[in-house]
N, C-alpha and C positions, 0 to 999 in steps of 0.2 A: 820619607822621599819614597824614599821613599820609597816613596814610595809609594800597581794594580792590573788586572786586565780588565776588559771590558766588562761591562757588569752583564750577568748573563744573556740578555738579548741586546738591549740598546748597544753594547759594548763589541759586539761581533765583526767589526769591521778592522782590518789590520792596520797598522799606521799609514798614512798616503805619502807620497812621495815627499822629500824635503821640501819641495817648495811650495806644497799643498798639505802641509803638515797638520795632524790634528793632536790635539793634547788634552789630557783630561783625566778619567782614573784608570789606572795600571791593570786592567783586568782583561785578559782575551778569553773568548769562550766559543765553543761549537758544540749543537748537540751530538751527544753520543752515550750509549750505556756504557757502563763500566764493563759488563759481560762482554762487549765485543773487542776487549784489549786484546785479549791472546797471552795473557800474563798465565804461566805454568807455576804451581807451587813449587818450590824449589829450596834446599838446605842451604844453610850459610855455609862458606867455603873459609877456614881458619888456614893460616901459613905456617907451614911445617918449616923450622928453620933449616937451611942448609948452611954449609961452609961459604957458597957463593954467596949469600947475603947475611951473613952471621951478623953485621952491625946495620943492617940496613931493613930488617924485617919489622913490620907493622903490623899489628894485630887489625886494628883500624885506623884508616887515614881518611881524614876530612879534608877535601879540595875546597877553597874558598876562605875568607876572611870578614866577612860580614856577619849582620845579626845573626843568620841562621847557622852558622859556623860556631859563634858564641853559645847560642841556646842548646846546641848540637852535644857542645862541649861540658854543658854545665849538666845534662841529661846523662851523659857516660859517668860523670862525677858522683851523681847522686845513686847511680847503680854501681858503684864501686868498680868500674870497669876503665877506667881513664889511666891510674898510673902505673907507668911503664908499658901502657899499651895500645896510646892512643897519639897518633901526629897529624898537626893542623899543617897544611901548606897553603901559602896565600901569597899573592901579590901586591898585599898591602903592606905598608911598615910601620903598621901599630897592631896591637890585640883587637879583635873583633870590638866594634862599637856601635850603639844605636844610631844607625845611619841616618834617620829622618833629622838629627839635631842640624845635620850640614846646610839644612835649607831654612830652618827655623833659629835657635839659639845662637847657634855659631854664627852667623851674620848679623847677629846685634849689632850697634853703634860700638865703637870700642870703650866708650864711656858709659855705656850701658850694660855693664856685667856679662859679657858675651861667654856663651859656653866654650868650654876647652877641655881635651883630654889632659889627664885621665877622667874628669867629672862625667863621661858619657860613656865607658865601657859598659858593654854588656855586662849583667842584664838589669842594669839600674831601672831600663825603661819601663821594665813591668815590676818593679819594686823588690828587685832581687839582688844579690850582691853584686858589687863592683869588681867584675874580672880583669886586673890588671896583668899586665906581663909577669908580674911577680906572683900572681893567682896560680897561672898557668905552670910556673916550675914548681910551685908548692904542691900541685895536684898531681906532678909527673907527666905533664902534659907537653910534648917536644913540640916547638914552635919554628916553622921555615918561614921567614918575613922576606918581601920582596923576591919572590922565587917562583913564579908562576909553573904550573905544569904545562908541559910543552906537547907530552906524547904519553899515551897510554897503549901498552901492549896487554890486551884482555886476556890471551890465552895464557902468558906467563905472569900476569897479575903484576904488573910493574908499571911504575908511572917514572917518566923524565922530566926534571927540571929545567929551568932555563939556564941555571948556573953547573947543569950536567950531573945533579944528584940523579941515582937511581932507587928509588923505595918500591920495595916489595910489600903488598899490601893483602890481609885477609877479606875484609870488606872495606867497599869505598864508597864513602856519601860525598856526593857532587852536591857542591853548596855556593857556585860560582856567580850567582845573584845574574845582574844584568850589566851593559855598559850604554852610557848615554847615547842616542841618536844623535849623530852628526851631520852637520850641513855639509855639502862637496865642497872639497879645496877650491875648485875653478869659481866658486861664486862667494869665496872668502871664509868659509868655515873653519879654517886652521889659522886665522890671522892672528898676531899678537892682540891681545884686549878683547877677543871673542872667547866665551868662556862657558863650558860646560860642568856640571856638578855632579860628581859620582864619589869623590872619595875625601881626605882630607887635604890632600894638595892642591885637589882643585880648587876648595873651599877659600884654602890660604890663599891661592893665586888670583881670586876674585876679589877678598878682602884687600890685597895690595892694590888692585885696581881702584875700588870704590874709594879707598883713602886720596886717590889724586884725581877722581873723577869729578864732574860737575854735572852731565849728561850721559842718562843709561838708558840702551834700549833693551827690552826682554821680548825675546821672539816664541811666543807659544802662551795660550792663555788658559793652560792646565795645572795642576799641582805645582811645578817648579816657577811658573809664573806669577801665580797668585802670593807665593811664599817671599820670591826674591824682591817682588815689588814691595810686599810690605817691608821688607828690610830696609831695601831703599830708600823708602818714605821716610824710615829713621834714622837715617844719615843724611837726610835733608836736601836728596839729590833730583835734579829734573829728570823726571824717571816717565817713559812711555812702555806700554805693552802693545804688542802686535801681534793678532792671529787672524786667521781667514773664518773663524765660526762666527756666528751672529750675537755671543756673548758667552763670557767666563763659564768655564767648566762644562761646556757643552754637553758630555756624554753623562753628566748627572744631575746639573741644576737645570730648574725650570728655567723660562725665559724671566719668569716675575721673581724668582728668586737669585737670580744672577743679578738682574737689576740693583738688587739691594746691597747687594756686595759692592758692585760696581760703583753705585753713589756713595757708599763709604771711602772707597779708596779714591775718588775724585775730590772727595771732603779734604784726602791727606796728600795732596799734590798730585796723584798719581793721572796719567792721561791715557786715553783707550784710542785704538785705531783698530777696528772692528771690519771683518768681511773684507780684508786685502791680505795678501801675501808677499812673503819676502823676494825679491828678485836676486840682489847680490848686496854684499857689505863691501865697502871701498875702503883702501889704505890711504893714509897721507904719506908725506914725505918721509917719514920717520918709520915707516912699513906697519904701523898700527891701525886698527880701525878706527875710523872718524866718520863714516857715513853709512845708513842703512839705507837702501833704495827699494822701493816698493814696486807691486806689479802696477799699481794703479798712476804710476809714474812720479809720484812725492817721494820726500828724501827726509831723513832724520838726521840732524848730526848727533853722536855718541861718540863718549871716551872710551864707553865699556859696552859690550855687548853681552847678553845672555843668553844661551839657548836653551829652552826647554821643551824639545817636541817629541818627547817620550823615549823609550830605552828598548834596548834589544836584548834577548835572554843570550847569556855569558856561555856558548856551549862549548867553543874552544876546541881541543882535540875529541872530545865525547861525542862526536857524531854518531860513531859506530854502536854507540848503546842503544839507539834508536830514539829519533825524532817525531814530534807532533808535526805533520805539515799544515794545519790549520792554526792552531793557536801559536806553534812555536816551541821552542824549550824541549827538554827530554821528556819523552812519555813514562810515565809510571803508574802504577795501580794504587788502590787505596790505602797502602802500607807504603808507600815509597819504593818499590822495588820496580827497577827497571826490566827490561827484557832478558838481561844478562845477569845470571846467580850472582850474588854476592856485590852487586851494584847497586845502589839507591840514589836518587836525586830528590832535593828539599828546596824551599823557599822559592824565590822569583824563577828559577830556571825549570822547574817542575809543570809540565803540564799532567794534572791530575783529575779524576773524578768528582766533580762538583755533586755531590749525592743529593743534596735537596733537591737541585734543579736538573738532576739527569743529565748532566754536561760536562764535557771536558773543558777544563779552563785553566790557564796559567794567571795568576794571581801577583801584582808587581806590589807588596804592602807590608809592611812590618809583621803587621799582628799574623798574617799567615805565614812568614817567616819563621817567627816564633813558634807559633803551633805545628808547623809541620815537621820544626826539626824534631821537637820534643815526640811528636807522636811516633816518626821515624823511628829513632831512638830506642824508644819503649817496646817497639814490636819487633825490632833487631835484638836486644838483649834480654826481654822477659817472655813471657807467655801471652801478651796482649796479642789478640786477634781482631779486633772491631776497627774497623775501618775508618779513615779518616771523614768525619762530616761537618766541613768548614761553613760556616755563616758570613757571604761576604761583609765587610764592614770597612768604611776608610773614614778619614777625619782630618782636620786640620786645624792646626793652633798657631796664630799670627797677630802681630801687633802687640805683642807679649813683653817689651823692654821698658823699661822704667820711662816715664813720662806720656806715654802712649795715650790717644784720648781715651781709648778702651780696648779689651781684649778680644779678639774673634776666636772661637774655637766651637766649629760645627762636627755633629757625629752621624754617621750614616751606617744603618744596618739593611742587609737584604737585597732587594732587586727592584730597580727603578723601572717597572712596568705598570702601564694601564693609565688612569685617568687620577688626577692629582686635586689635592685640597689644600690650600694655604693658609695658614692661622698664623696671629701674631704679626709684629707691626716692627721688628726688628729693632725694637727698644727695650732691652736687648734682645729679646727673644723672637725667635720665629721657627716655625715648625712645616715641613711638608710631609704629606702622608702621600704613598701611591696605591692606590687601590684597583684590583683587577677582578671582575666576576664576583663583586663583593667583599673581596677577601683583601685585608691589610698585606700588600706584598714589600714595601719597605716604607723607611720613615727617616727622616733628617731633623736633626733638633741642632739650632744655634743657642748656646749660652745656656746649655740645660744645666739642672743642679744634679749632684751626684746621683741621686734617686731616681730621678728622670733618665738619666743616661744608661741606668743600671736596667730599666724598663723596656727599653728598645730592644735590644737582641731578642727579647724575649716574645715581643710582638712579631718582630719580623720570622723569627722562627716558628713561631704558632701559626703567623697569619690568620688571626681569628676574621668573623665578618662581621663588618664595620656600617652601622648607619650613616651613610654619605651625608645624608640631608641634616642629620643631628650633627655632624663632624663639622660642617659647613657653617653652622651656625654658632658654633664655640666662639666667646668672647676674649679668650686668651689662649695660648700654650697650655698653661695648666688644666684647663677645662678637657680642652681637645686631649690631650693625655689620659684626663679621668676617662673619657668617653670610651677610649678606644682599649683602656685597662679593663673597665667594666665588661667589655666586649671578650676580653682575654678571661677574664674570669668566669662569663657565663659559659662560654664554649669549654672551659676544663668542667663544668657543674653539669655539663650534660655527658 
């Protein structure tokens, strides 16, 4: 869900108002060199036990219970610094898990082997060990479940939790992620039967509604909209997606590419209402959502409404640490240090220097959550000093349940700027290449082979010169990738 910022240029706009929402890639960015951030080099500060905090001292504390927290914990363990030294404070009821599953396998029809915990605890999403609650106990990591942090005292280096616990920390890692953007209450945003998906409890509530529903309306044409609609199609429900943009995933997909996906969804019973915004959601006599009213005057009956209109960084009590006014979130440098010595921020909540594009970005994506957490902890615990050099990447996998007519799995790397060349007929493959000033800037492939998908990040990072005319004449995705692959080799030989 997953999870992005606006892609470096196309996604610089913040979320629009709830009524004229934007949805698509979770990436927000603005031009700014990392040198202008004003971070000083500072020493890590470690706590010295005192009688007042004898039982509440923690050398390291992670606040948050999502992907970033799980991968940070693993990195502490790998460096021998977890046992008796690390605590995780989370509002979640579960140990950290791979959050993208909530809008993918978790929503499969109940007879199609849906994903359930403990099956997708971190770090199985990257081929790592499944870190169950027992794993944290075995590694000597103290876990505080369903107890969010409500206050931080920077001077005293203490955290206060919702239950009243007072924890003193030496180094603090903020990994609080995002919260789903919600519709205002006055237009029905909080009615029973209106769903937002951010955690297991949200997904369980949605499944309970889907079991009883016949008609589903999805508000938003981005990641959440695409993935929930695919799941609802598997449930054989009357499904409609509503969004104000001209096509699906407008922040990334070209109109031509979006049309291919929209046609496939329609073949599977999903209806689209594009170019119109939600006005309000009405309740029936039982108090539950029963109808979605649109700004064009039309209305749609609904037993369940799922809202996917973006997310907001969960800054919570950490505003004093320093926020980025352009992309939101907590401002950090290339080692994920905030402006306060000893405090770090990783994952969705961090506004960091996107080195290869020389701009500040905030990325809501599982790949960044994993990598940023690992980079931060390695820098904290070891002599690693090189700055984070992230390559934006986004993906989606849907229609993967048993009996689906075909699986959809696209992967994107790079920057969606410049002219585009589309190759393939979506049967099953299709590829889109973004070319700017003769250089390949970004590439998306649907249904690529493992070897093809491994090539994509190399292409996006190297940005080879590409013969656009030759690429346009490619008769297949395989031929097109061979053309850009040879450009990559030619550039390396120069």
